C-alpha positions as CSV (number, residue, x, y, z in Angstrom):
1,M,-57.1,-95.2,12.4
2,S,-58.8,-92.4,14.7
3,Q,-61.8,-93.4,16.9
4,T,-64.5,-90.7,18.0
5,K,-65.0,-91.2,21.5
6,K,-68.4,-91.4,23.1
7,A,-69.4,-89.0,25.6
8,A,-70.9,-90.1,28.9
9,C,-74.6,-90.2,29.0
10,K,-75.8,-87.6,32.2
11,F,-78.7,-90.0,32.4
12,T,-80.3,-93.4,31.8
13,V,-83.3,-95.1,31.1
14,G,-85.7,-94.8,34.0
15,N,-84.8,-91.5,35.4
16,A,-86.8,-88.5,36.6
17,V,-86.0,-85.5,34.5
18,R,-87.0,-82.1,33.9
19,V,-86.6,-79.4,31.1
20,R,-84.4,-76.6,32.1
21,S,-86.3,-73.2,32.0
22,G,-85.8,-71.3,28.3
23,V,-85.9,-74.6,26.3
24,T,-88.2,-74.5,23.7
25,D,-90.2,-77.3,21.7
26,P,-87.5,-78.0,18.3
27,D,-90.8,-78.7,15.8
28,F,-92.8,-75.5,17.2
29,P,-89.8,-72.7,18.5
30,D,-92.9,-70.6,20.4
31,I,-93.7,-73.0,22.5
32,P,-91.8,-73.4,25.9
33,L,-91.1,-76.4,27.6
34,G,-89.0,-75.3,30.9
35,G,-90.8,-77.0,33.9
36,W,-92.0,-80.3,31.7
37,A,-91.0,-83.4,33.2
38,G,-91.3,-87.1,32.9
39,K,-89.3,-90.6,32.5
40,I,-86.5,-91.5,30.1
41,T,-87.6,-94.2,28.1
42,E,-84.6,-94.5,25.6
43,V,-81.1,-93.2,25.4
44,E,-79.3,-92.7,22.0
45,E,-75.7,-92.9,22.4
46,G,-73.2,-90.7,21.0
47,N,-71.3,-87.3,20.8
48,A,-74.2,-85.3,21.7
49,P,-76.6,-87.7,23.3
50,L,-80.5,-88.0,23.1
51,Y,-83.3,-89.0,25.5
52,L,-86.7,-89.8,25.0
53,I,-88.4,-88.5,27.6
54,R,-92.1,-90.0,28.5
55,W,-94.0,-87.0,30.3
56,S,-95.6,-87.2,33.5
57,Q,-99.1,-86.9,34.2
58,E,-99.1,-84.2,35.3
59,T,-97.0,-82.5,32.5
60,L,-99.9,-83.9,29.8
61,K,-102.7,-83.0,32.3
62,N,-101.4,-79.3,32.3
63,M,-100.0,-79.2,28.7
64,H,-101.7,-76.2,26.2
65,L,-104.2,-77.0,23.9
66,V,-102.2,-75.2,21.0
67,Y,-99.9,-77.6,21.6
68,R,-101.7,-80.8,21.4
69,K,-103.8,-79.6,18.3
70,R,-100.2,-79.1,16.3
71,C,-98.9,-82.1,17.7
72,E,-102.0,-84.2,16.0
73,R,-102.2,-82.2,13.2
74,D,-98.2,-82.7,12.3
75,G,-98.6,-86.0,13.3
76,L,-96.4,-86.0,16.7
77,D,-96.6,-88.1,19.4
78,V,-97.6,-85.9,22.4
79,E,-97.1,-87.8,25.1
80,E,-93.2,-88.7,24.3
81,M,-90.0,-86.7,22.7
82,W,-86.7,-86.5,22.1
83,L,-84.2,-83.4,23.7
84,G,-80.5,-83.0,24.3
85,E,-78.3,-83.5,27.3
86,D,-78.2,-79.7,27.8
87,D,-81.8,-79.6,27.7
88,L,-82.4,-81.3,30.3
89,E,-81.5,-81.6,34.5
90,P,-82.4,-84.3,37.3
91,D,-86.0,-84.0,38.7
92,T,-85.5,-84.3,41.7
C-alpha cells in the first residue's frame, strides 16, 4: 500500500503574505491580484496546499469597484480568498 506524501506547507496561519506579480483572480481572470496583501487565516494541506487570505485594510481600500460588484453579484466574499502556494510570497 503506497501513501501519498504531503508537501510541507510554506506558510502557516498568521503569516503576512503578498500575491505575486502576474497572478489573476481564479474566478475573474481579467482581474490582476499582484501586490494584494493580507494574513493567512486557514491552511488546507495536501499535495498542493491552499491558503485562505484575509485581505489587509489597505488592500480592501484599494480594490477596484468592478471587482467588488462582481463579488457581490456572484455571492463571493470580497474580504478573503483561497490561493495556492505558488501565488504567494512573504510580505516583509
